[in-house]
C-alpha atoms as one frame of an Amber mdcrd trajectory, in Angstrom:
protein
  26.405  72.762 -40.655  23.272  74.670 -39.529  19.981  74.384 -41.459  18.645
  77.503 -43.229  15.784  79.004 -41.144  13.227  78.746 -43.789  13.789  74.853
 -44.138  13.856  74.514 -40.390  10.280  76.222 -40.353   8.976  73.917 -43.171
  10.259  70.957 -41.092   8.472  72.235 -37.955   5.363  72.640 -39.997   5.541
  69.246 -41.169   6.334  67.767 -37.649   3.199  69.466 -36.393   1.071  67.948
 -39.199   2.314  64.423 -38.325   1.393  65.158 -34.703  -2.045  66.231 -35.542
  -2.590  63.151 -37.796  -1.275  60.609 -35.389  -3.199  58.994 -32.622  -0.496
  57.017 -30.797   2.590  59.347 -30.264   5.590  58.375 -28.363   8.391  60.642
 -27.387  12.032  59.414 -26.508  14.300  61.830 -24.650  17.929  61.965 -23.866
  20.418  64.210 -22.240  20.202  66.844 -24.845  16.925  67.913 -23.915  18.282
  68.930 -20.463  21.541  70.333 -21.331  19.529  73.843 -21.743  18.610  73.463
 -18.067  22.195  73.439 -17.084  22.787  69.584 -16.707  25.814  68.285 -18.420
  25.356  65.259 -20.816  27.607  62.261 -20.720  29.509  62.005 -23.901  29.973
  65.647 -25.590  33.515  65.826 -26.161  35.336  68.360 -23.506  32.124  68.876
 -21.476  30.384  65.675 -21.113  30.776  63.798 -17.679  32.723  60.854 -19.385
  35.107  63.186 -20.829  36.326  64.232 -17.343  35.773  60.769 -15.455  35.971
  56.923 -16.366  32.542  55.674 -16.132  33.396  52.257 -14.897  35.474  53.616
 -11.940  32.813  55.865 -10.537  29.367  55.009 -11.711  29.279  51.120 -11.922
  27.288  48.908  -9.389  30.603  47.131  -8.558  32.451  50.556  -7.754  29.451
  51.690  -5.671  29.604  48.353  -3.634  33.147  48.703  -2.901  33.607  52.380
  -2.543  30.264  54.226  -2.275  31.941  57.259  -0.838  33.919  57.520  -4.207
  30.574  57.643  -6.171  29.357  60.133  -3.787  32.229  62.315  -4.253  31.912
  62.202  -7.926  28.161  62.612  -7.900  28.126  65.632  -5.551  28.459  68.604
  -7.937  26.100  66.863 -10.354  23.468  66.420  -7.476  23.782  70.168  -6.770
  23.179  70.915 -10.522  20.201  68.523 -10.458  18.735  70.063  -7.255  18.793
  73.445  -8.615  17.704  72.631 -12.234  14.433  73.736 -13.684  12.375  72.408
 -16.613  13.380  74.293 -19.876  10.865  75.261 -22.821  11.343  71.795 -24.290
  10.052  69.991 -21.220   7.251  72.451 -20.715   6.263  72.010 -24.367   5.931
  67.985 -24.098   3.827  68.440 -20.906   1.515  70.755 -22.859   1.388  68.159
 -25.694   0.310  65.530 -23.320  -2.193  67.614 -21.475  -3.747  68.309 -24.908
  -3.980  64.621 -25.870  -1.343  64.693 -28.644   1.305  62.819 -26.711   0.675
  59.302 -25.371   3.782  58.168 -23.783   7.032  59.779 -22.908  10.165  57.456
 -22.621  13.383  59.136 -21.057  16.922  58.087 -20.634  17.279  60.857 -18.113
  17.303  60.639 -14.240  16.932  64.344 -13.718  13.026  64.324 -12.971  12.540
  67.330 -14.943   9.859  65.821 -17.032   7.906  65.240 -13.832   8.666  68.870
 -12.804   7.453  70.255 -15.924   3.997  68.464 -15.444   4.394  65.307 -17.594
   2.527  62.445 -16.169   2.953  59.427 -18.427   6.824  59.135 -18.058   8.720
  55.743 -18.439  12.197  56.435 -16.653  14.408  53.666 -18.481  17.581  54.530
 -16.273  15.619  55.005 -13.007  15.113  57.910 -11.006  16.568  60.278  -8.173
  13.304  60.790  -6.573  14.160  57.897  -4.261  16.841  55.919  -2.566  17.184
  52.425  -1.424  19.180  50.992   1.425  21.880  48.508   0.410  21.635  46.525
   3.529  17.669  46.335   4.342  16.449  47.437   0.987  14.123  50.033   2.646
  13.222  52.851   0.149  13.196  56.540   1.155  12.199  59.688  -0.624  15.316
  61.236  -1.608  14.454  65.001  -0.896  15.286  64.904   2.780  18.919  63.501
   2.067  19.622  65.457  -1.155  20.256  68.997   0.364  22.343  67.883   3.410
  24.384  65.879   0.785  24.994  68.656  -1.618  25.782  71.262   1.200  27.696
  69.360   3.835  28.729  66.030   1.928  26.572  63.947   4.320  26.252  60.421
   2.734  22.752  59.258   2.829  22.337  56.382   5.580  19.402  54.326   6.300
  17.475  55.481   9.578  16.618  51.912  10.237  20.030  49.968  10.085  22.582
  52.631   9.192  23.186  51.180   5.809  24.422  53.227   2.628  21.499  54.560
   0.726  21.990  54.193  -3.213  20.019  56.467  -5.574  17.413  54.420  -7.563
  19.237  54.995 -10.742  20.675  52.521 -13.167  24.361  52.246 -12.782  26.757
  50.646 -15.040  26.374  46.641 -14.619  22.707  47.028 -13.529  19.910  45.740
 -15.753  17.019  48.158 -16.898  13.909  47.965 -14.859  12.016  45.140 -16.350
   8.556  46.916 -15.979   9.824  50.041 -17.553  11.570  48.244 -20.420   8.414
  46.175 -21.199   6.253  49.237 -21.124   8.720  51.064 -23.431   8.925  48.234
 -25.913   5.048  47.758 -25.960   4.769  51.620 -26.699   7.384  51.774 -29.303
   5.942  48.784 -31.250   2.340  50.178 -31.223   2.912  53.863 -31.813   2.306
  55.530 -35.144   4.734  58.587 -34.487   7.939  58.683 -32.479   9.849  61.656
 -31.872  13.475  61.340 -30.741  14.637  64.485 -28.638  18.325  64.960 -27.537
  19.473  61.491 -27.748  22.678  60.037 -29.633  20.958  56.580 -29.580  24.304
  54.972 -28.637  23.066  53.059 -25.627  21.577  49.758 -26.113  18.922  48.421
 -25.632  17.073  51.889 -25.385  18.748  52.875 -28.776  16.861  50.246 -30.558
  13.369  51.452 -29.624  13.065  53.828 -32.587  13.804  50.676 -35.061  10.957
  48.889 -33.309   8.842  51.748 -34.321   9.728  52.426 -37.832   9.928  48.740
 -38.673   6.144  48.687 -37.832   5.209  51.639 -39.979   5.552  54.659 -37.538
   6.671  58.009 -38.673   9.908  59.222 -37.083  11.052  62.830 -36.121  14.630
  63.241 -34.894  15.748  66.625 -32.894  19.236  66.156 -31.902  22.410  68.422
 -32.067  24.492  65.586 -33.838  23.438  62.677 -36.385  22.189  59.572 -35.276
  22.185  55.907 -36.724  18.358  56.204 -37.380  18.428  59.377 -39.222  18.250
  57.521 -42.620  14.786  56.157 -41.560  13.449  59.351 -40.309  10.811  61.559
 -41.971  12.350  64.674 -40.480  15.667  65.211 -39.013  16.300  68.559 -37.287
  20.087  69.290 -35.885  19.035  72.185 -33.722  18.466  73.092 -30.101  15.705
  71.188 -28.621  14.682  73.822 -26.265  13.884  76.116 -29.554  12.525  73.415
 -31.798  10.191  71.414 -29.400   8.294  74.517 -28.477   7.998  75.678 -31.902
   6.361  72.198 -32.993   4.239  72.354 -30.031   2.873  75.853 -30.775   2.218
  74.705 -34.449   0.521  71.798 -33.227  -1.814  73.396 -30.645  -2.466  76.354
 -32.807  -2.996  74.639 -36.218  -0.132  76.505 -37.969
């Protein structure tokens, strides 16, 4: 059930007031912030990636090691979408908040690099990045850009120019641990923030889903913007079940313009 427009506006103004009063703001984003940019999420019924494919069969580390060509066959349509995707107004709004000094740390579960494209700088990528690839044989790392378009257009599997080994995107597949440095940075930021805003995340995947609890248990205010309820809603100051691409820019405008 949609929230009446008047109530949404009140919550937007309240959220902006929390931003202006906070000194250590952390934002945690999930797939829902990027769906307006044309990138499918993973769990939405009927449209999510895992509604069509079994995750452990195509996107696990074990599957990649034994059949990288199967992973890349699954990944190719998504890679095309990622290649063409542009940041939406929510991504741009967060970059504006960071530039204005209102946003300290941005933690993302996404691998689409849209926060970087939008201009955000202090981004912690919890599930890795598509900006680089690493050789599965000699472990040399490559910038992904020269490999992506030939792969999308012709299906050429990325291969190491030194040893010929298959290149793996530097994203976290099922069965891989989170990058330790990124996890520790995210944990530290969550425990020290005085305001956390969740955008477009169902908060169903641990350990990242536990970060908001780290914040609220230490007295931080919490804003949740998502299309569906989350487990942490009962602890939040504000819950807005609306499109992030509309709500986040509205909050940003209110923060920056003082209304």
